[in-house]
C-alpha positions as CSV (number, residue, x, y, z in Angstrom):
1,M,88.7,87.3,99.3
2,E,92.0,88.5,100.0
3,P,93.7,91.2,97.8
4,T,96.2,90.5,95.4
5,I,99.2,92.4,96.9
6,L,99.1,92.9,100.6
7,S,100.4,96.0,102.1
8,D,101.4,94.8,105.2
9,A,103.0,91.6,103.6
10,A,104.8,93.0,100.7
11,T,107.7,90.6,101.2
12,A,105.4,87.7,101.1
13,P,104.8,85.8,97.9
14,V,101.6,87.5,96.1
15,Q,98.1,85.7,96.2
16,V,96.4,84.4,93.5
17,S,93.1,86.2,93.3
18,R,90.1,86.7,91.1
19,R,89.6,90.5,92.4
20,T,90.0,92.9,89.5
21,A,92.5,95.4,89.5
22,A,89.7,98.2,89.3
23,V,88.5,96.9,93.1
24,E,91.9,97.3,94.3
25,A,92.5,100.6,92.8
26,F,89.2,101.9,94.6
27,E,90.3,100.2,97.7
28,D,93.7,102.1,97.5
29,I,91.8,105.3,96.9
30,V,89.1,104.8,99.7
31,Y,91.2,103.5,102.3
32,G,94.3,105.7,101.7
33,S,92.0,108.5,101.9
34,V,90.7,107.6,105.3
35,A,94.1,106.7,106.5
36,G,95.4,110.3,105.3
37,I,92.8,112.1,107.0
38,V,93.4,110.4,110.3
39,G,97.0,111.2,110.1
40,K,96.4,114.9,109.2
41,Y,94.5,115.5,112.1
42,I,97.3,114.2,114.6
43,E,100.1,116.1,112.7
44,Y,98.7,119.4,111.6
45,P,99.4,121.7,114.6
46,F,102.9,120.5,114.2
47,D,102.8,120.9,110.6
48,T,101.9,124.6,110.9
49,V,104.8,125.3,113.5
50,K,107.2,123.7,111.0
51,V,105.8,125.7,108.0
52,R,106.3,128.9,110.4
53,L,109.6,128.2,111.2
54,Q,110.9,127.2,107.6
55,S,109.3,130.3,106.1
56,Q,111.0,133.0,108.2
57,P,112.2,135.3,105.3
58,D,115.8,136.0,105.0
59,H,115.4,139.8,104.9
60,R,114.0,140.2,108.1
61,P,115.3,139.3,111.8
62,L,113.9,135.8,112.9
63,Q,110.4,135.8,114.6
64,Y,110.8,132.4,116.3
65,K,113.6,131.2,118.4
66,G,112.6,127.6,118.1
67,P,109.4,125.1,118.0
68,L,108.3,125.9,121.7
69,D,108.7,129.6,121.1
70,C,106.8,129.3,117.7
71,F,104.0,127.3,119.6
72,R,103.8,130.0,122.4
73,Q,103.5,132.9,120.1
74,S,101.1,131.1,117.7
75,I,98.5,130.0,120.8
76,R,98.9,133.6,122.1
77,A,97.9,135.1,119.0
78,D,95.2,132.9,117.8
79,G,94.4,130.0,120.7
80,F,95.3,126.4,120.1
81,L,92.6,126.1,117.6
82,G,94.8,128.8,115.3
83,L,97.1,125.8,114.8
84,Y,94.5,124.0,112.9
85,R,93.9,127.2,110.7
86,G,93.1,126.3,107.3
87,I,92.8,122.5,107.8
88,S,90.2,122.1,105.2
89,A,92.6,122.4,102.2
90,P,95.2,120.1,103.9
91,L,92.5,117.3,104.7
92,V,91.8,117.3,101.0
93,G,95.4,117.0,100.2
94,A,95.9,114.3,102.5
95,A,93.3,112.3,101.2
96,L,94.3,113.0,97.8
97,E,98.2,112.3,98.9
98,N,97.8,109.0,100.7
99,S,95.4,107.4,98.3
100,S,97.6,108.5,95.3
101,L,100.8,107.1,97.2
102,F,99.1,103.7,97.9
103,F,97.6,103.6,94.1
104,W,101.1,104.3,92.6
105,E,102.9,102.2,94.7
106,R,100.6,99.2,93.8
107,I,101.0,100.0,90.1
108,G,104.8,100.3,90.4
109,R,104.9,96.9,92.1
110,A,102.6,95.3,89.0
111,A,104.9,97.1,86.6
112,I,108.1,95.5,88.3
113,Y,106.2,92.3,88.1
114,A,105.3,92.4,84.6
115,S,109.0,93.3,83.3
116,G,109.8,90.0,84.8
117,Y,112.2,91.4,87.2
118,A,110.8,88.8,90.0
119,P,108.4,85.9,89.4
120,R,104.9,86.7,90.4
121,E,104.8,83.5,93.0
122,Q,107.8,85.3,94.7
123,P,107.9,88.4,97.1
124,L,109.6,91.6,95.7
125,P,113.2,92.4,97.1
126,L,113.4,95.3,99.3
127,S,115.3,97.1,96.7
128,A,112.6,97.0,94.3
129,L,110.1,98.0,97.2
130,W,112.7,101.4,97.9
131,M,112.1,101.8,94.0
132,T,108.2,101.4,94.1
133,G,108.3,103.9,96.7
134,A,110.0,106.5,94.8
135,F,107.9,106.1,91.7
136,S,104.8,106.8,93.8
137,G,106.2,109.7,95.5
138,A,107.4,111.2,92.0
139,M,103.8,110.7,90.2
140,T,101.9,112.3,93.7
141,S,104.2,115.3,93.9
142,F,102.4,116.5,90.5
143,I,99.0,116.2,92.6
144,L,100.4,117.7,95.8
145,T,102.2,120.9,94.9
146,P,98.9,123.0,94.4
147,V,97.4,121.7,97.5
148,E,100.6,122.3,99.7
149,L,100.8,126.0,98.0
150,V,97.6,126.8,99.2
151,K,98.1,125.4,102.8
152,C,101.4,127.0,103.3
153,K,99.9,130.7,102.4
154,I,97.3,129.8,104.9
155,Q,99.3,128.7,107.7
156,V,101.7,131.7,107.6
157,P,100.1,134.9,108.5
158,G,101.2,137.7,105.9
159,K,102.2,141.1,107.1
160,G,100.3,144.5,106.1
161,E,102.1,147.9,105.6
162,A,102.6,148.5,109.4
163,G,104.0,145.2,110.0
164,A,100.8,143.9,111.7
165,P,99.4,140.5,110.8
166,T,96.9,140.5,107.9
167,A,93.3,139.0,108.0
168,H,93.4,135.0,108.2
169,L,93.3,133.8,104.6
170,K,91.0,131.0,103.2
171,P,91.4,128.6,100.6
172,I,89.1,130.0,97.9
173,P,90.5,133.7,98.0
174,V,94.0,132.2,98.0
175,I,93.2,129.9,94.8
176,R,91.6,132.9,93.1
177,D,94.6,135.3,94.0
178,I,97.1,132.7,92.5
179,F,95.2,132.2,89.5
180,R,94.8,135.8,88.8
181,H,98.4,136.9,89.3
182,Q,100.1,133.8,88.0
183,G,97.6,131.6,86.1
184,L,97.3,127.8,85.9
185,R,100.9,127.4,86.1
186,G,101.5,129.5,89.3
187,F,99.9,126.5,91.2
188,W,102.9,124.4,90.5
189,H,105.4,126.9,92.2
190,G,107.8,125.0,94.3
191,Q,107.2,121.8,92.1
192,L,111.1,120.7,92.2
193,G,111.0,121.0,96.0
194,T,107.7,118.7,96.0
195,F,109.2,116.2,93.5
196,L,112.6,115.8,95.5
197,R,110.7,115.4,98.7
198,E,108.1,113.1,97.5
199,S,110.5,110.9,95.3
200,G,113.2,110.5,97.8
201,G,111.2,110.7,100.9
202,C,108.7,107.9,99.8
203,A,111.3,105.6,98.6
204,A,112.3,106.0,102.4
205,W,108.6,105.9,103.8
206,F,107.8,102.7,102.0
207,G,111.1,101.2,102.2
208,S,111.6,101.5,105.8
209,K,108.4,100.5,106.6
210,E,108.8,97.3,104.6
211,T,112.5,96.8,105.7
212,V,111.2,97.0,109.6
213,T,108.1,94.9,109.0
214,K,110.4,92.1,107.2
215,F,112.7,92.5,110.2
216,F,109.8,91.8,112.4
217,R,108.4,88.9,110.4
218,D,111.7,87.2,110.7
219,W,112.4,88.0,114.4
220,N,109.0,86.5,115.1
221,D,110.0,83.5,113.0
222,R,113.0,83.0,115.1
223,R,111.3,83.5,118.4
224,A,108.8,80.8,117.6
225,A,111.5,78.3,116.1
226,A,113.6,79.0,119.4
227,S,110.7,78.1,121.7
228,G,109.5,75.1,119.7
229,I,106.1,76.4,119.0
230,P,104.7,77.2,115.5
231,N,104.2,80.8,114.7
232,P,100.8,82.0,114.9
233,I,101.3,84.9,112.6
234,K,101.3,83.5,109.1
235,D,102.8,85.8,106.2
236,D,99.2,87.2,105.3
237,D,98.3,88.2,108.7
238,P,99.1,91.5,110.1
239,L,101.8,92.1,112.6
240,P,100.8,92.6,116.4
241,L,99.8,96.5,116.6
242,W,103.1,97.4,118.6
243,Q,105.1,96.1,115.7
244,Q,103.0,97.7,113.1
245,A,103.3,101.0,114.9
246,I,107.2,100.9,114.9
247,A,107.2,100.1,111.3
248,G,105.1,102.8,110.4
249,A,106.8,105.3,112.8
250,S,110.2,104.4,111.2
251,A,108.6,105.1,108.1
252,G,107.8,108.6,109.0
253,M,111.1,109.5,110.5
254,S,112.8,108.3,107.4
255,Y,110.5,110.1,105.0
256,N,110.6,113.3,107.1
257,F,114.4,113.6,108.1
258,L,116.4,112.6,104.9
259,F,114.8,115.2,102.5
260,F,113.7,118.0,104.9
261,P,116.0,120.7,103.3
262,A,114.2,120.4,100.1
263,D,110.8,120.6,102.0
264,T,112.4,123.8,103.8
265,V,113.4,125.5,100.4
266,K,109.9,124.6,98.9
267,S,108.0,126.0,102.1
268,R,109.9,129.3,101.5
269,M,109.3,129.5,97.9
270,Q,105.3,128.7,98.6
271,T,105.0,131.3,101.3
272,T,106.3,134.4,99.8
273,P,103.0,136.7,99.6
274,I,101.7,136.8,95.8
275,G,101.2,140.6,96.1
276,E,105.1,140.9,96.7
277,L,105.8,138.9,93.6
278,A,103.3,140.6,91.4
279,S,104.5,144.0,92.5
280,G,108.1,143.2,91.9
281,A,108.8,143.9,95.5
282,M,110.2,140.3,96.0
283,P,111.6,138.5,93.1
284,Q,110.3,134.9,92.4
285,R,113.3,133.0,93.0
286,T,114.0,129.3,91.4
287,F,114.8,126.3,94.0
288,A,118.3,127.0,93.5
289,G,117.9,131.0,93.9
290,E,115.9,130.0,97.3
291,A,118.5,127.5,98.4
292,A,121.2,130.2,97.9
293,A,119.4,132.8,99.8
294,L,118.7,130.5,102.6
295,W,122.4,129.1,102.8
296,K,123.5,132.9,102.9
297,Q,121.4,133.7,105.6
298,A,121.7,130.7,108.1
299,G,124.1,128.1,106.5
300,I,123.2,124.3,106.9
301,T,121.1,124.9,110.0
302,G,118.6,127.1,108.2
303,F,117.7,124.2,106.0
304,Y,116.6,122.2,109.2
305,R,114.7,124.6,110.8
306,G,111.7,122.9,112.4
307,C,113.2,119.4,111.6
308,G,112.9,118.2,115.0
309,I,109.3,118.9,115.6
310,T,108.4,117.3,112.0
311,V,110.3,114.1,112.8
312,L,108.4,113.8,116.1
313,R,104.9,114.3,114.8
314,S,105.7,112.0,112.2
315,V,106.1,109.3,114.7
316,P,102.2,108.8,115.8
317,S,101.1,110.1,112.3
318,S,102.7,107.8,110.2
319,A,102.3,105.0,112.3
320,F,98.5,105.5,112.5
321,I,98.5,105.9,108.4
322,F,99.8,102.6,108.0
323,M,97.6,100.9,110.7
324,V,94.5,102.1,109.4
325,Y,95.4,101.3,105.8
326,D,96.7,98.0,106.6
327,G,93.7,97.3,108.9
328,L,91.0,98.5,106.4
329,K,92.7,96.6,103.5
330,K,92.8,93.1,105.9
331,Y,89.4,93.4,107.4
332,L,87.1,95.1,104.9
333,P,88.2,93.9,101.5
334,M,85.8,95.2,99.0
335,Q,84.4,92.5,96.7
């Protein structure tokens, strides 16, 4: 039995189905988690470099000249596996993030249909799909901020009194440290940056993917009509793998590039050592205060440190996330 709303055929009419909303929600959670974990393993070394480039403090000389220099210094200091430092928390975060994104995106679609904006027997327009992506990202940001806070503090090694790197941090001690110094509220430090990045970025993530998917479906139809041969790819069939990959890759690049400055400010906020905040050695800046300090230090280019490598790693990561998710939804539907 096919799902009520097909991810790879969002612009196709909704299929009438006896499957319950609970089953579809469970699919979103399980398959979104699997897809997120696959994507995280692909992108994590690049994400580590990105966070280290973003979080260079404004009151010290820059430690890294660029992505390649950061890779060299990181591998020299910790080996290649050091780039996977702290991946346990991000794996949990990736599972939570992607399952939440697909779950809330489906809820957003259902809400738009329920509002009467579009008849249920017709596909949603692309403008509505960009809106459901923004809604999904906004809701997910509240789940994601604590996970990213822990991840960022593990990825960026702190400095001791003599300037030497401190011991490698682990998730549980970091969680305890945050709670001891800042309480429960401290886990949402940097929430505004996550909210801006996720709501805007996920509008682009889902919207770009569906826009490119629609382009390929129309293109396949035109090619079939020109050749006089019926198009073998139906509306509820997945696209060829190379077309799925391009659609997913375009989604990742759009997500990461358009709202990268918000992510940079968030990373700087979240990598400030807790001890320095607690002792008053460093002020706990607001989002606007951190952005102003970065502008004063480096101007507009400071907001895009690590952007190139982030967009590059999003190509395979996002492509695999959508391919795995759509493939599981299509070929392993839960009854």
